[in-house]
C-alpha positions in Angstrom: 0.0 0.0 0.0 1.4 3.4 -1.0 2.2 5.9 1.8 -0.5 8.3 0.6 -3.2 5.5 0.4 -4.5 5.9 3.9 -7.9 6.0 5.5 -9.5 9.3 6.1 -10.1 10.2 9.8 -12.8 12.2 11.4 -12.1 15.8 12.2 -15.5 16.8 13.6 -19.0 15.5 13.8 -21.7 18.3 13.3 -25.0 17.1 14.7 -28.4 17.9 13.3 -29.0 21.7 13.7 -32.3 23.3 14.3 -34.4 23.8 11.1 -35.8 27.1 9.8 -37.8 28.2 6.8 -36.4 29.6 3.6 -39.3 31.4 2.0 -42.5 29.6 2.7 -41.6 26.4 0.7 -38.4 25.1 2.1 -38.1 23.9 5.7 -34.3 23.3 6.0 -31.5 22.2 8.3 -28.4 24.4 7.8 -26.2 21.4 7.7 -22.8 23.2 7.9 -24.1 25.5 10.6 -21.1 27.5 12.1 -18.7 25.8 9.7 -20.3 27.5 6.6 -18.0 29.7 4.6 -14.8 28.3 6.2 -11.6 26.9 4.7 -12.2 23.5 6.3 -15.1 23.0 3.9 -13.8 24.8 0.8 -14.9 24.8 -2.0 -18.3 24.1 -0.4 -19.8 27.2 1.3 -23.3 26.3 2.6 -25.6 23.4 2.6 -29.4 23.4 3.3 -31.3 20.1 3.6 -35.1 20.0 3.6 -36.1 16.7 5.2 -39.3 14.9 4.0 -42.3 17.1 4.8 -45.9 16.8 3.7 -47.5 19.7 2.0 -51.3 19.8 1.3 -52.6 20.6 -2.2 -52.2 24.3 -2.9 -54.0 24.9 -6.2 -55.6 28.3 -5.7 -53.0 30.5 -4.0 -49.5 31.5 -4.9 -46.9 28.6 -5.0 -44.6 28.1 -2.0 -40.9 28.9 -2.4 -38.6 31.9 -2.8 -39.3 34.7 -5.2 -36.9 36.7 -7.4 -33.5 37.1 -5.8 -29.9 37.7 -7.1 -26.6 35.7 -6.8 -23.0 36.5 -7.8 -19.7 34.7 -7.4 -20.6 31.1 -6.7 -22.8 28.1 -7.8 -26.0 26.7 -6.4 -26.5 22.9 -6.7 -30.1 21.7 -6.1 -31.0 18.0 -5.7 -34.6 16.9 -5.7 -35.4 13.7 -3.8 -39.2 13.9 -3.5 -41.5 16.4 -5.0 -40.6 19.0 -7.7 -38.7 22.2 -7.8 -39.3 24.8 -10.5 -36.6 27.3 -11.5 -36.7 30.4 -13.6 -34.0 33.1 -14.1 -33.4 36.4 -16.0 -31.1 34.6 -18.5 -34.1 32.7 -20.0 -33.4 29.4 -18.2 -36.4 27.6 -16.7 -37.3 24.1 -15.8 -38.6 21.6 -13.3 -36.5 19.0 -11.5 -38.1 16.0 -9.9 -36.9 12.9 -7.9 -33.3 12.1 -8.7 -32.7 15.2 -10.8 -30.1 18.0 -10.3 -30.0 21.7 -11.1 -26.5 23.1 -11.2 -26.6 26.9 -11.6 -23.4 29.0 -12.0 -24.2 32.6 -10.9 -20.9 34.0 -12.2 -21.1 37.7 -12.6 -24.7 37.9 -11.8 -28.1 36.1 -12.1 -31.6 36.7 -10.8 -33.7 33.7 -10.2 -36.7 32.2 -8.4 -37.4 28.8 -6.9 -40.8 27.3 -6.1 -42.6 24.1 -5.7 -43.7 23.2 -9.2 -47.2 23.9 -10.4 -48.0 20.2 -10.6 -46.7 19.5 -7.1 -48.5 22.5 -5.6 -51.8 21.4 -7.2 -51.5 17.8 -6.0 -49.5 18.2 -2.7 -47.4 15.4 -1.3 -44.0 14.8 0.3 -41.2 17.2 -0.5 -37.5 16.6 0.1 -34.6 18.4 -1.4 -31.2 19.9 -0.7 -29.2 22.9 -2.0 -25.4 23.2 -1.8 -23.5 26.4 -2.5 -20.1 25.8 -4.2 -17.5 28.6 -4.4 -15.9 29.8 -7.6 -12.2 30.8 -7.9 -11.5 34.5 -8.3 -10.8 34.0 -12.0 -14.4 32.7 -12.6 -16.4 34.8 -10.2 -17.2 37.3 -12.9 -17.6 34.7 -15.7 -20.7 34.1 -17.7 -23.7 32.5 -15.9 -24.5 28.9 -16.7 -27.4 26.6 -16.1 -27.2 22.8 -16.1 -30.3 20.7 -15.8 -29.1 17.1 -15.1 -31.9 14.5 -15.1 -31.8 11.3 -13.1 -31.3 9.2 -16.3 -28.2 11.2 -17.2 -26.5 10.4 -13.8 -24.3 7.3 -13.8 -25.0 4.7 -11.2 -22.4 2.2 -10.1 -22.2 -0.6 -7.4 -20.2 0.0 -4.3 -16.9 -1.6 -3.3 -16.5 -3.6 -0.2 -13.8 -2.2 2.2 -10.4 -3.9 2.0 -11.2 -5.7 -1.3 -11.6 -5.1 -5.0 -15.0 -6.7 -4.9 -18.1 -4.8 -5.8 -21.6 -5.4 -4.5 -24.7 -5.7 -6.7 -26.8 -2.6 -7.3 -29.4 -4.2 -5.1 -27.1 -4.0 -2.1 -26.0 -0.4 -2.7 -24.9 2.1 -5.3 -23.6 5.6 -5.8 -25.0 8.1 -8.3 -22.1 10.2 -9.6 -23.5 13.7 -10.1 -20.1 15.4 -10.3 -16.5 14.4 -10.4 -15.7 10.7 -10.6 -15.6 7.5 -8.5 -13.6 4.4 -9.3 -13.2 5.5 -12.9 -16.9 6.5 -13.5 -17.3 10.2 -14.4 -20.3 12.3 -13.4 -22.6 14.4 -15.6 -22.0 17.9 -14.2 -19.4 20.4 -15.5 -17.5 22.0 -12.7 -15.0 24.9 -12.5 -12.7 23.2 -10.0 -12.3 19.6 -9.0 -15.5 18.6 -7.1 -17.1 15.3 -6.4 -20.7 14.9 -5.5 -22.0 11.4 -4.9 -25.5 10.4 -3.9 -25.0 7.0 -2.1 -27.6 4.4 -1.2 -26.6 1.7 1.3 -29.4 -0.8 1.2 -28.0 -3.6 3.3 -27.0 -3.5 7.0 -23.6 -4.1 8.8 -21.6 -3.8 5.6 -18.4 -1.7 5.2 -17.8 0.2 2.0 -14.8 2.0 0.6 -14.5 5.1 -1.5 -11.4 6.5 -3.2 -10.9 10.2 -2.3 -8.6 12.5 -4.2 -5.5 13.5 -2.3 -5.7 16.9 -0.6 -9.5 17.2 -1.0 -11.7 18.4 1.8 -14.4 15.8 2.5 -17.8 15.8 4.2 -20.3 13.0 4.6 -23.9 13.9 5.1 -26.5 11.4 6.4 -29.8 12.0 4.6 -31.5 9.0 6.2 -30.6 5.9 8.2 -27.3 5.6 10.0 -23.6 4.9 9.5 -20.4 4.6 11.5 -17.3 6.5 10.3 -14.1 6.4 12.2 -15.8 5.0 15.3 -18.4 7.8 15.3 -22.1 6.9 14.8 -24.2 9.3 12.7 -27.9 9.6 12.2 -30.2 11.7 10.0 -28.9 15.3 9.2 -25.6 14.6 10.9 -22.4 15.4 9.0 -18.9 14.1 9.4 -16.2 16.6 8.5 -13.1 14.6 7.6 -9.4 15.5 8.0 -7.7 16.4 4.8 -5.1 13.7 4.9 -5.8 10.2 3.5 -7.3 8.9 0.3 -9.8 6.3 1.4 -13.2 6.8 3.0 -14.6 3.8 4.9 -18.2 3.8 5.9 -20.1 1.1 7.9 -23.8 0.9 7.7 -25.8 0.7 11.0 -29.3 0.8 9.5 -30.9 -0.7 6.5 -31.7 1.6 3.5 -29.3 4.4 4.5 -28.8 7.4 2.2 -25.7 9.6 2.1 -24.3 12.5 0.2 -20.5 12.5 -0.1 -18.9 15.8 -1.0 -15.2 16.2 -1.7 -13.4 19.0 -3.5 -10.0 20.7 -4.0 -9.8 23.7 -1.6 -9.8 27.1 -3.1 -7.1 28.9 -1.2 -8.5 32.4 -1.5 -10.2 34.9 0.9 -14.0 34.6 1.2 -16.1 37.7 1.5 -19.8 36.8 1.8 -22.9 38.9 2.3 -26.4 37.6 1.7 -26.6 36.3 -1.9 -23.1 37.4 -2.9 -19.8 35.5 -2.4 -16.7 37.4 -3.5 -13.1 37.8 -2.3 -13.2 41.3 -0.9 -15.6 43.7 0.8 -15.1 46.1 -2.2 -16.3 43.4 -4.6 -19.4 42.8 -2.4 -20.2 46.5 -2.5 -19.8 46.4 -6.3 -22.2 43.4 -6.5 -24.9 45.2 -4.4 -24.6 48.4 -6.5 -24.7 46.5 -9.8 -27.8 44.6 -8.7 -29.5 47.9 -7.7 -28.7 49.4 -11.0 -30.1 46.5 -13.0 -26.7 45.2 -14.3 -27.4 41.6 -13.5 
């Protein structure tokens, strides 16, 4: 075994934080809590998770969600697990993502968008579950052209998991990873990213199995428990807990403790630049934040 081929160790466990409303449609846990916008999580900035919640039919009043608002200097990554999210922006992009789909929006130099429960979901009602991740952009790309990627479930590769300590893979019935961005064990994801980022949606369907994931050397890594439970580095995690891993090591080993466990595994190359954040803008300096606010007020987005 090579000297760099070592198991990742746990730096910190962040337990499920209190939930709050974003707009009137998204009841979310701020997963990163006080670690948001820190170098330990770079290039990831913020992570909101809306656990499964039932909404009644809402056919006659305005849809639930968040109305028109701006962004600059980063990307929003939205994953739908149950229900539907409808997006529209001032660049002419619009669309609905449903279970298994992903919306990857690059704000770049400026975009104004809105996010709601889709008209179909609002009319019928049902269970809604989603998450949204904010991903930083390097200074060289913060004022780049906005971009919108609608990545449907059928476009996301799915591969079986590898048992810890062996080269053996399980059947898809025992567990799998959907590779939304980056790559895992040679399988590349569908999303285009500005810096090296891995985003894997992992299903662990059996109990008391250990699985192993290759992690790029030097990447920051976090493991989020969407449902069920796992053990990582001797720590037991449940729903909406997150393990923040130390940067050293190139192997993540996860042991399931509950059947039908779902995880999100996020790793990325740190962006070693200052972060200046205020509301919907993430830049490198306070002067750039002031520019962003002024440009938005003057209609330059």
